[in-house]
FILOTOR-470262 format. One record per residue: x, y, z negated of N, C-alpha, C in turn. Coordinates in steps of 0.05 Angstrom, whole numbers, plus 32768, in hexadecimal, padded with zeros to 4 digits. Layout:
! residues N
<node><n_x>X</n_x><n_y>Y</n_y><n_z>Z</n_z><ca_x>X</ca_x><ca_y>Y</ca_y><ca_z>Z</ca_z><c_x>X</c_x><c_y>Y</c_y><c_z>Z</c_z></node>
...
! end
This chain:
! residues 93
<node><n_x>8010</n_x><n_y>7FE9</n_y><n_z>8004</n_z><ca_x>7FFC</ca_x><ca_y>7FFE</ca_y><ca_z>8002</ca_z><c_x>8017</c_x><c_y>8018</c_y><c_z>7FFF</c_z></node>
<node><n_x>800C</n_x><n_y>802B</n_y><n_z>8012</n_z><ca_x>8014</ca_x><ca_y>8046</ca_y><ca_z>800E</ca_z><c_x>8018</c_x><c_y>8053</c_y><c_z>7FFC</c_z></node>
<node><n_x>802C</n_x><n_y>8060</n_y><n_z>7FEC</n_z><ca_x>802B</ca_x><ca_y>8074</ca_y><ca_z>7FD7</ca_z><c_x>801E</c_x><c_y>808F</c_y><c_z>7FDC</c_z></node>
<node><n_x>800F</n_x><n_y>809B</n_y><n_z>7FD5</n_z><ca_x>8008</ca_x><ca_y>80BB</ca_y><ca_z>7FD9</ca_z><c_x>8020</c_x><c_y>80CB</c_y><c_z>7FE1</c_z></node>
<node><n_x>801E</n_x><n_y>80E1</n_y><n_z>7FF5</n_z><ca_x>802D</ca_x><ca_y>80EF</ca_y><ca_z>7FF3</ca_z><c_x>804D</c_x><c_y>80E5</c_y><c_z>7FFC</c_z></node>
<node><n_x>8052</n_x><n_y>80CE</n_y><n_z>7FFE</n_z><ca_x>8064</ca_x><ca_y>80B9</ca_y><ca_z>800C</ca_z><c_x>807E</c_x><c_y>80B9</c_y><c_z>7FF1</c_z></node>
<node><n_x>806F</n_x><n_y>80C2</n_y><n_z>7FDE</n_z><ca_x>8086</ca_x><ca_y>80C2</ca_y><ca_z>7FC6</ca_z><c_x>8082</c_x><c_y>80A9</c_y><c_z>7FB5</c_z></node>
<node><n_x>8099</n_x><n_y>809F</n_y><n_z>7FA2</n_z><ca_x>8098</ca_x><ca_y>808A</ca_y><ca_z>7F95</ca_z><c_x>807F</c_x><c_y>8088</c_y><c_z>7F80</c_z></node>
<node><n_x>807E</n_x><n_y>806E</n_y><n_z>7F79</n_z><ca_x>8062</ca_x><ca_y>806E</ca_y><ca_z>7F68</ca_z><c_x>8062</c_x><c_y>807D</c_y><c_z>7F4F</c_z></node>
<node><n_x>804F</n_x><n_y>8091</n_y><n_z>7F4A</n_z><ca_x>804C</ca_x><ca_y>809A</ca_y><ca_z>7F2F</ca_z><c_x>805C</c_x><c_y>80BB</c_y><c_z>7F31</c_z></node>
<node><n_x>805D</n_x><n_y>80C1</n_y><n_z>7F4B</n_z><ca_x>8070</ca_x><ca_y>80D7</ca_y><ca_z>7F4E</ca_z><c_x>805B</c_x><c_y>80EF</c_y><c_z>7F4E</c_z></node>
<node><n_x>8041</n_x><n_y>80EC</n_y><n_z>7F62</n_z><ca_x>802D</ca_x><ca_y>80FE</ca_y><ca_z>7F61</ca_z><c_x>8020</c_x><c_y>8104</c_y><c_z>7F43</c_z></node>
<node><n_x>801F</n_x><n_y>80F1</n_y><n_z>7F34</n_z><ca_x>8017</ca_x><ca_y>80F4</ca_y><ca_z>7F19</ca_z><c_x>8026</c_x><c_y>8104</c_y><c_z>7F0A</c_z></node>
<node><n_x>803D</n_x><n_y>80FC</n_y><n_z>7F08</n_z><ca_x>8055</ca_x><ca_y>8108</ca_y><ca_z>7EFC</ca_z><c_x>8053</c_x><c_y>8126</c_y><c_z>7F02</c_z></node>
<node><n_x>804F</n_x><n_y>812F</n_y><n_z>7F1B</n_z><ca_x>8053</ca_x><ca_y>814A</ca_y><ca_z>7F26</ca_z><c_x>803A</c_x><c_y>8157</c_y><c_z>7F1D</c_z></node>
<node><n_x>8021</n_x><n_y>8151</n_y><n_z>7F1C</n_z><ca_x>800F</ca_x><ca_y>815B</ca_y><ca_z>7F12</ca_z><c_x>800E</c_x><c_y>815A</c_y><c_z>7EF5</c_z></node>
<node><n_x>8017</n_x><n_y>814E</n_y><n_z>7EE6</n_z><ca_x>8017</ca_x><ca_y>8152</ca_y><ca_z>7EC6</ca_z><c_x>802E</c_x><c_y>816A</c_y><c_z>7EC5</c_z></node>
<node><n_x>8049</n_x><n_y>8167</n_y><n_z>7ED3</n_z><ca_x>8056</ca_x><ca_y>817C</ca_y><ca_z>7ECE</ca_z><c_x>8049</c_x><c_y>819B</c_y><c_z>7ED2</c_z></node>
<node><n_x>803D</n_x><n_y>819D</n_y><n_z>7EEA</n_z><ca_x>8034</ca_x><ca_y>81B4</ca_y><ca_z>7EEE</ca_z><c_x>801A</c_x><c_y>81BD</c_y><c_z>7ED9</c_z></node>
<node><n_x>800D</n_x><n_y>81AE</n_y><n_z>7ED0</n_z><ca_x>7FFC</ca_x><ca_y>81B8</ca_y><ca_z>7EBE</ca_z><c_x>8007</c_x><c_y>81BE</c_y><c_z>7EA2</c_z></node>
<node><n_x>801D</n_x><n_y>81AF</n_y><n_z>7E9B</n_z><ca_x>8027</ca_x><ca_y>81AE</ca_y><ca_z>7E84</ca_z><c_x>8038</c_x><c_y>81CD</c_y><c_z>7E88</c_z></node>
<node><n_x>8045</n_x><n_y>81D3</n_y><n_z>7E9F</n_z><ca_x>8058</ca_x><ca_y>81E8</ca_y><ca_z>7EA4</ca_z><c_x>8040</c_x><c_y>8206</c_y><c_z>7EA2</c_z></node>
<node><n_x>8031</n_x><n_y>8200</n_y><n_z>7EAC</n_z><ca_x>8018</ca_x><ca_y>8217</ca_y><ca_z>7EB1</ca_z><c_x>8012</c_x><c_y>821A</c_y><c_z>7E93</c_z></node>
<node><n_x>800D</n_x><n_y>8207</n_y><n_z>7E7C</n_z><ca_x>8000</ca_x><ca_y>820C</ca_y><ca_z>7E62</ca_z><c_x>8016</c_x><c_y>8215</c_y><c_z>7E51</c_z></node>
<node><n_x>8030</n_x><n_y>820F</n_y><n_z>7E59</n_z><ca_x>8040</ca_x><ca_y>821C</ca_y><ca_z>7E4B</ca_z><c_x>8046</c_x><c_y>823B</c_y><c_z>7E52</c_z></node>
<node><n_x>8042</n_x><n_y>8244</n_y><n_z>7E6D</n_z><ca_x>8047</ca_x><ca_y>8261</ca_y><ca_z>7E73</ca_z><c_x>802E</c_x><c_y>8268</c_y><c_z>7E69</c_z></node>
<node><n_x>8013</n_x><n_y>8263</n_y><n_z>7E6D</n_z><ca_x>8002</ca_x><ca_y>826E</ca_y><ca_z>7E64</ca_z><c_x>7FFE</c_x><c_y>8271</c_y><c_z>7E45</c_z></node>
<node><n_x>8006</n_x><n_y>8261</n_y><n_z>7E33</n_z><ca_x>800F</ca_x><ca_y>825F</ca_y><ca_z>7E16</ca_z><c_x>8021</c_x><c_y>8273</c_y><c_z>7E0E</c_z></node>
<node><n_x>8039</n_x><n_y>8277</n_y><n_z>7E1D</n_z><ca_x>804A</ca_x><ca_y>8289</ca_y><ca_z>7E1B</ca_z><c_x>8040</c_x><c_y>82A8</c_y><c_z>7E23</c_z></node>
<node><n_x>8031</n_x><n_y>82AC</n_y><n_z>7E33</n_z><ca_x>8027</ca_x><ca_y>82C8</ca_y><ca_z>7E3B</ca_z><c_x>8010</c_x><c_y>82CA</c_y><c_z>7E22</c_z></node>
<node><n_x>8000</n_x><n_y>82BA</n_y><n_z>7E18</n_z><ca_x>7FED</ca_x><ca_y>82C5</ca_y><ca_z>7E09</ca_z><c_x>7FFC</c_x><c_y>82C9</c_y><c_z>7DEC</c_z></node>
<node><n_x>8011</n_x><n_y>82B8</n_y><n_z>7DE6</n_z><ca_x>8024</ca_x><ca_y>82C0</ca_y><ca_z>7DCF</ca_z><c_x>8030</c_x><c_y>82DD</c_y><c_z>7DD4</c_z></node>
<node><n_x>8039</n_x><n_y>82E2</n_y><n_z>7DE5</n_z><ca_x>8046</ca_x><ca_y>82F5</ca_y><ca_z>7DEC</ca_z><c_x>802E</c_x><c_y>8311</c_y><c_z>7DEB</c_z></node>
<node><n_x>8017</n_x><n_y>8309</n_y><n_z>7DF6</n_z><ca_x>8000</ca_x><ca_y>8324</ca_y><ca_z>7DF1</ca_z><c_x>7FF8</c_x><c_y>8325</c_y><c_z>7DD4</c_z></node>
<node><n_x>7FF5</n_x><n_y>8315</n_y><n_z>7DC5</n_z><ca_x>7FEF</ca_x><ca_y>8316</ca_y><ca_z>7DAE</ca_z><c_x>8005</c_x><c_y>8320</c_y><c_z>7D9A</c_z></node>
<node><n_x>8020</n_x><n_y>831D</n_y><n_z>7D9B</n_z><ca_x>8030</ca_x><ca_y>8324</ca_y><ca_z>7D87</ca_z><c_x>8040</c_x><c_y>833C</c_y><c_z>7D94</c_z></node>
<node><n_x>8041</n_x><n_y>8342</n_y><n_z>7DA8</n_z><ca_x>8053</ca_x><ca_y>8354</ca_y><ca_z>7DB6</ca_z><c_x>8042</c_x><c_y>8370</c_y><c_z>7DBE</c_z></node>
<node><n_x>802F</n_x><n_y>836C</n_y><n_z>7DCC</n_z><ca_x>8018</ca_x><ca_y>8378</ca_y><ca_z>7DD7</ca_z><c_x>8004</c_x><c_y>8386</c_y><c_z>7DC3</c_z></node>
<node><n_x>8005</n_x><n_y>836E</n_y><n_z>7DAA</n_z><ca_x>7FEB</ca_x><ca_y>8374</ca_y><ca_z>7D96</ca_z><c_x>7FCD</c_x><c_y>8371</c_y><c_z>7DA1</c_z></node>
<node><n_x>7FCA</n_x><n_y>835B</n_y><n_z>7DB7</n_z><ca_x>7FB4</ca_x><ca_y>835D</ca_y><ca_z>7DBB</ca_z><c_x>7FA3</c_x><c_y>833E</c_y><c_z>7DB6</c_z></node>
<node><n_x>7F90</n_x><n_y>8343</n_y><n_z>7DA8</n_z><ca_x>7F84</ca_x><ca_y>832D</ca_y><ca_z>7D99</ca_z><c_x>7F78</c_x><c_y>8319</c_y><c_z>7DAF</c_z></node>
<node><n_x>7F88</n_x><n_y>82FE</n_y><n_z>7DAC</n_z><ca_x>7F81</ca_x><ca_y>82EE</ca_y><ca_z>7DCA</ca_z><c_x>7F86</c_x><c_y>82D3</c_y><c_z>7DB9</c_z></node>
<node><n_x>7F73</n_x><n_y>82BC</n_y><n_z>7DC2</n_z><ca_x>7F73</ca_x><ca_y>82A3</ca_y><ca_z>7DB8</ca_z><c_x>7F7B</c_x><c_y>828D</c_y><c_z>7DCC</c_z></node>
<node><n_x>7F87</n_x><n_y>827E</n_y><n_z>7DC5</n_z><ca_x>7F8E</ca_x><ca_y>8269</ca_y><ca_z>7DD8</ca_z><c_x>7F74</c_x><c_y>8256</c_y><c_z>7DDD</c_z></node>
<node><n_x>7F6B</n_x><n_y>8248</n_y><n_z>7DED</n_z><ca_x>7F55</ca_x><ca_y>8243</ca_y><ca_z>7DF5</ca_z><c_x>7F56</c_x><c_y>8224</c_y><c_z>7DEA</c_z></node>
<node><n_x>7F46</n_x><n_y>8218</n_y><n_z>7DD5</n_z><ca_x>7F4A</ca_x><ca_y>81FF</ca_y><ca_z>7DD1</ca_z><c_x>7F44</c_x><c_y>81E8</c_y><c_z>7DE7</c_z></node>
<node><n_x>7F37</n_x><n_y>81EC</n_y><n_z>7DFA</n_z><ca_x>7F2B</ca_x><ca_y>81D8</ca_y><ca_z>7E0D</ca_z><c_x>7F45</c_x><c_y>81D4</c_y><c_z>7E20</c_z></node>
<node><n_x>7F56</n_x><n_y>81EC</n_y><n_z>7E24</n_z><ca_x>7F6B</ca_x><ca_y>81E7</ca_y><ca_z>7E35</ca_z><c_x>7F85</c_x><c_y>81DC</c_y><c_z>7E27</c_z></node>
<node><n_x>7F85</n_x><n_y>81DC</n_y><n_z>7E0A</n_z><ca_x>7F98</ca_x><ca_y>81CC</ca_y><ca_z>7DFC</ca_z><c_x>7F92</c_x><c_y>81AD</c_y><c_z>7DFD</c_z></node>
<node><n_x>7F76</n_x><n_y>81AE</n_y><n_z>7DFB</n_z><ca_x>7F6D</ca_x><ca_y>818F</ca_y><ca_z>7DFD</ca_z><c_x>7F6F</c_x><c_y>817E</c_y><c_z>7E1D</c_z></node>
<node><n_x>7F68</n_x><n_y>8191</n_y><n_z>7E2B</n_z><ca_x>7F70</ca_x><ca_y>8188</ca_y><ca_z>7E49</ca_z><c_x>7F91</c_x><c_y>8183</c_y><c_z>7E4C</c_z></node>
<node><n_x>7F9D</n_x><n_y>8195</n_y><n_z>7E44</n_z><ca_x>7FB9</ca_x><ca_y>8188</ca_y><ca_z>7E44</ca_z><c_x>7FC6</c_x><c_y>8174</c_y><c_z>7E3E</c_z></node>
<node><n_x>7FBA</n_x><n_y>816D</n_y><n_z>7E22</n_z><ca_x>7FC0</ca_x><ca_y>8158</ca_y><ca_z>7E11</ca_z><c_x>7FB4</c_x><c_y>8140</c_y><c_z>7E20</c_z></node>
<node><n_x>7F9F</n_x><n_y>8141</n_y><n_z>7E29</n_z><ca_x>7F8E</ca_x><ca_y>8129</ca_y><ca_z>7E3A</ca_z><c_x>7F9C</c_x><c_y>8121</c_y><c_z>7E4E</c_z></node>
<node><n_x>7FAC</n_x><n_y>8137</n_y><n_z>7E61</n_z><ca_x>7FBC</ca_x><ca_y>8131</ca_y><ca_z>7E73</ca_z><c_x>7FD2</c_x><c_y>8123</c_y><c_z>7E71</c_z></node>
<node><n_x>7FE3</n_x><n_y>812F</n_y><n_z>7E5E</n_z><ca_x>7FFA</ca_x><ca_y>8121</ca_y><ca_z>7E53</ca_z><c_x>7FF9</c_x><c_y>8108</c_y><c_z>7E45</c_z></node>
<node><n_x>7FDF</n_x><n_y>8102</n_y><n_z>7E3B</n_z><ca_x>7FD9</ca_x><ca_y>80E8</ca_y><ca_z>7E30</ca_z><c_x>7FD6</c_x><c_y>80D8</c_y><c_z>7E45</c_z></node>
<node><n_x>7FC9</n_x><n_y>80DB</n_y><n_z>7E57</n_z><ca_x>7FC2</ca_x><ca_y>80CA</ca_y><ca_z>7E72</ca_z><c_x>7FD8</c_x><c_y>80C0</c_y><c_z>7E7F</c_z></node>
<node><n_x>7FE9</n_x><n_y>80D6</n_y><n_z>7E82</n_z><ca_x>8006</ca_x><ca_y>80D6</ca_y><ca_z>7E92</ca_z><c_x>8015</c_x><c_y>80B8</c_y><c_z>7E82</c_z></node>
<node><n_x>801A</n_x><n_y>80C0</n_y><n_z>7E63</n_z><ca_x>802B</ca_x><ca_y>80A9</ca_y><ca_z>7E5A</ca_z><c_x>801D</c_x><c_y>8091</c_y><c_z>7E58</c_z></node>
<node><n_x>8006</n_x><n_y>8095</n_y><n_z>7E4E</n_z><ca_x>7FF2</ca_x><ca_y>807A</ca_y><ca_z>7E4E</ca_z><c_x>7FF4</c_x><c_y>806B</c_y><c_z>7E67</c_z></node>
<node><n_x>7FF3</n_x><n_y>8075</n_y><n_z>7E7E</n_z><ca_x>7FF3</ca_x><ca_y>8063</ca_y><ca_z>7E9C</ca_z><c_x>8010</c_x><c_y>8056</c_y><c_z>7EA1</c_z></node>
<node><n_x>801E</n_x><n_y>806B</n_y><n_z>7E99</n_z><ca_x>8038</ca_x><ca_y>8065</ca_y><ca_z>7EA2</ca_z><c_x>8045</c_x><c_y>804D</c_y><c_z>7E8D</c_z></node>
<node><n_x>803C</n_x><n_y>804D</n_y><n_z>7E76</n_z><ca_x>803D</ca_x><ca_y>8037</ca_y><ca_z>7E62</ca_z><c_x>8034</c_x><c_y>801C</c_y><c_z>7E6C</c_z></node>
<node><n_x>8018</n_x><n_y>8023</n_y><n_z>7E70</n_z><ca_x>8008</ca_x><ca_y>800C</ca_y><ca_z>7E7F</ca_z><c_x>8015</c_x><c_y>7FFE</c_y><c_z>7E92</c_z></node>
<node><n_x>8021</n_x><n_y>800C</n_y><n_z>7EA2</n_z><ca_x>8026</ca_x><ca_y>8007</ca_y><ca_z>7EBF</ca_z><c_x>8045</c_x><c_y>7FF5</c_y><c_z>7EBA</c_z></node>
<node><n_x>804E</n_x><n_y>7FFC</n_y><n_z>7EAA</n_z><ca_x>806F</ca_x><ca_y>7FF4</ca_y><ca_z>7EA6</ca_z><c_x>806E</c_x><c_y>7FDC</c_y><c_z>7E98</c_z></node>
<node><n_x>8059</n_x><n_y>7FD6</n_y><n_z>7E7F</n_z><ca_x>8050</ca_x><ca_y>7FC0</ca_y><ca_z>7E6E</ca_z><c_x>8045</c_x><c_y>7FA9</c_y><c_z>7E89</c_z></node>
<node><n_x>8034</n_x><n_y>7FB0</n_y><n_z>7E96</n_z><ca_x>8024</ca_x><ca_y>7F9A</ca_y><ca_z>7EA7</ca_z><c_x>8039</c_x><c_y>7F93</c_y><c_z>7EBC</c_z></node>
<node><n_x>804C</n_x><n_y>7F9E</n_y><n_z>7EC9</n_z><ca_x>8062</ca_x><ca_y>7F98</ca_y><ca_z>7ED9</ca_z><c_x>8079</c_x><c_y>7F89</c_y><c_z>7ED0</c_z></node>
<node><n_x>807F</n_x><n_y>7F8E</n_y><n_z>7EB4</n_z><ca_x>8095</ca_x><ca_y>7F83</ca_y><ca_z>7EA5</ca_z><c_x>8086</c_x><c_y>7F64</c_y><c_z>7EA2</c_z></node>
<node><n_x>8070</n_x><n_y>7F65</n_y><n_z>7E94</n_z><ca_x>8060</ca_x><ca_y>7F4B</ca_y><ca_z>7E8A</ca_z><c_x>8059</c_x><c_y>7F33</c_y><c_z>7E9F</c_z></node>
<node><n_x>8054</n_x><n_y>7F43</n_y><n_z>7EB5</n_z><ca_x>8048</ca_x><ca_y>7F2F</ca_y><ca_z>7EC8</ca_z><c_x>8052</c_x><c_y>7F17</c_y><c_z>7ECD</c_z></node>
<node><n_x>8072</n_x><n_y>7F1B</n_y><n_z>7ED2</n_z><ca_x>807C</ca_x><ca_y>7EFD</ca_y><ca_z>7ED4</ca_z><c_x>807C</c_x><c_y>7EEF</c_y><c_z>7EBD</c_z></node>
<node><n_x>807B</n_x><n_y>7EF6</n_y><n_z>7EA7</n_z><ca_x>807E</ca_x><ca_y>7EE8</ca_y><ca_z>7E88</ca_z><c_x>8065</c_x><c_y>7ED6</c_y><c_z>7E87</c_z></node>
<node><n_x>8051</n_x><n_y>7EE0</n_y><n_z>7E8D</n_z><ca_x>802F</ca_x><ca_y>7ED5</ca_y><ca_z>7E88</ca_z><c_x>8030</c_x><c_y>7EB4</c_y><c_z>7E8F</c_z></node>
<node><n_x>802A</n_x><n_y>7EA4</n_y><n_z>7E7F</n_z><ca_x>802B</ca_x><ca_y>7E86</ca_y><ca_z>7E7E</ca_z><c_x>800B</c_x><c_y>7E84</c_y><c_z>7E81</c_z></node>
<node><n_x>8003</n_x><n_y>7E6D</n_y><n_z>7E8D</n_z><ca_x>7FE7</ca_x><ca_y>7E68</ca_y><ca_z>7E8A</ca_z><c_x>7FDB</c_x><c_y>7E5F</c_y><c_z>7E6E</c_z></node>
<node><n_x>7FC5</n_x><n_y>7E60</n_y><n_z>7E67</n_z><ca_x>7FC1</ca_x><ca_y>7E58</ca_y><ca_z>7E4F</ca_z><c_x>7FBE</c_x><c_y>7E3C</c_y><c_z>7E50</c_z></node>
<node><n_x>7FBF</n_x><n_y>7E35</n_y><n_z>7E39</n_z><ca_x>7FC2</ca_x><ca_y>7E15</ca_y><ca_z>7E35</ca_z><c_x>7FA8</c_x><c_y>7E0A</c_y><c_z>7E2C</c_z></node>
<node><n_x>7F9A</n_x><n_y>7DF4</n_y><n_z>7E38</n_z><ca_x>7F83</ca_x><ca_y>7DED</ca_y><ca_z>7E2A</ca_z><c_x>7F88</c_x><c_y>7DE0</c_y><c_z>7E0E</c_z></node>
<node><n_x>7F6E</n_x><n_y>7DE9</n_y><n_z>7DF9</n_z><ca_x>7F6A</ca_x><ca_y>7DDE</ca_y><ca_z>7DE8</ca_z><c_x>7F63</c_x><c_y>7DC1</c_y><c_z>7DE4</c_z></node>
<node><n_x>7F77</n_x><n_y>7DB6</n_y><n_z>7DD3</n_z><ca_x>7F71</ca_x><ca_y>7D99</ca_y><ca_z>7DD3</ca_z><c_x>7F65</c_x><c_y>7D8C</c_y><c_z>7DB3</c_z></node>
<node><n_x>7F4C</n_x><n_y>7D8A</n_y><n_z>7DA9</n_z><ca_x>7F4D</ca_x><ca_y>7D86</ca_y><ca_z>7D8F</ca_z><c_x>7F56</c_x><c_y>7D6D</c_y><c_z>7D85</c_z></node>
<node><n_x>7F5D</n_x><n_y>7D70</n_y><n_z>7D70</n_z><ca_x>7F6E</ca_x><ca_y>7D55</ca_y><ca_z>7D62</ca_z><c_x>7F58</c_x><c_y>7D39</c_y><c_z>7D64</c_z></node>
<node><n_x>7F61</n_x><n_y>7D27</n_y><n_z>7D6A</n_z><ca_x>7F5C</ca_x><ca_y>7D0F</ca_y><ca_z>7D6E</ca_z><c_x>7F5A</c_x><c_y>7D01</c_y><c_z>7D52</c_z></node>
<node><n_x>7F45</n_x><n_y>7CE7</n_y><n_z>7D4E</n_z><ca_x>7F4B</ca_x><ca_y>7CD9</ca_y><ca_z>7D33</ca_z><c_x>7F61</c_x><c_y>7CD3</c_y><c_z>7D2C</c_z></node>
<node><n_x>7F70</n_x><n_y>7CC7</n_y><n_z>7D42</n_z><ca_x>7F8A</ca_x><ca_y>7CBA</ca_y><ca_z>7D3A</ca_z><c_x>7F9E</c_x><c_y>7CCD</c_y><c_z>7D33</c_z></node>
<node><n_x>7FA0</n_x><n_y>7CEC</n_y><n_z>7D39</n_z><ca_x>7FAF</ca_x><ca_y>7D00</ca_y><ca_z>7D30</ca_z><c_x>7FA8</c_x><c_y>7D05</c_y><c_z>7D14</c_z></node>
<node><n_x>7F96</n_x><n_y>7D01</n_y><n_z>7D0B</n_z><ca_x>7F8B</ca_x><ca_y>7D0D</ca_y><ca_z>7CEC</ca_z><c_x>7F99</c_x><c_y>7CF6</c_y><c_z>7CDD</c_z></node>
<node><n_x>7F9E</n_x><n_y>7D04</n_y><n_z>7CC6</n_z><ca_x>7FAC</ca_x><ca_y>7CF4</ca_y><ca_z>7CAC</ca_z><c_x>7F96</c_x><c_y>7CEA</c_y><c_z>7C9F</c_z></node>
<node><n_x>7F9A</n_x><n_y>7CCD</n_y><n_z>7C9A</n_z><ca_x>7F84</ca_x><ca_y>7CC0</ca_y><ca_z>7C89</ca_z><c_x>7F92</c_x><c_y>7CC0</c_y><c_z>7C70</c_z></node>
<node><n_x>7F7E</n_x><n_y>7CC9</n_y><n_z>7C59</n_z><ca_x>7F92</ca_x><ca_y>7CC9</ca_y><ca_z>7C3F</ca_z><c_x>7F80</c_x><c_y>7CC0</c_y><c_z>7C27</c_z></node>
! end
């Protein structure tokens, strides 16, 4: 399957995450500057902080899940059938 934009797997997701986090940091820096240097009363929108947290969590969550699946896919053995004990296996006492 061809990857988006012809880039390696996960690159587009990483670029989107980096862009959103960079915008968030610049925006937060401007708000802090406006609040303390210019003495303008501004608040950081809680929804925007929650959105950035979700984006970062999604990025690292999918990245961890992808690495785990590919690393463990060769190690998975088929489940063994359960064999109930037979009377000859039980200890008679």
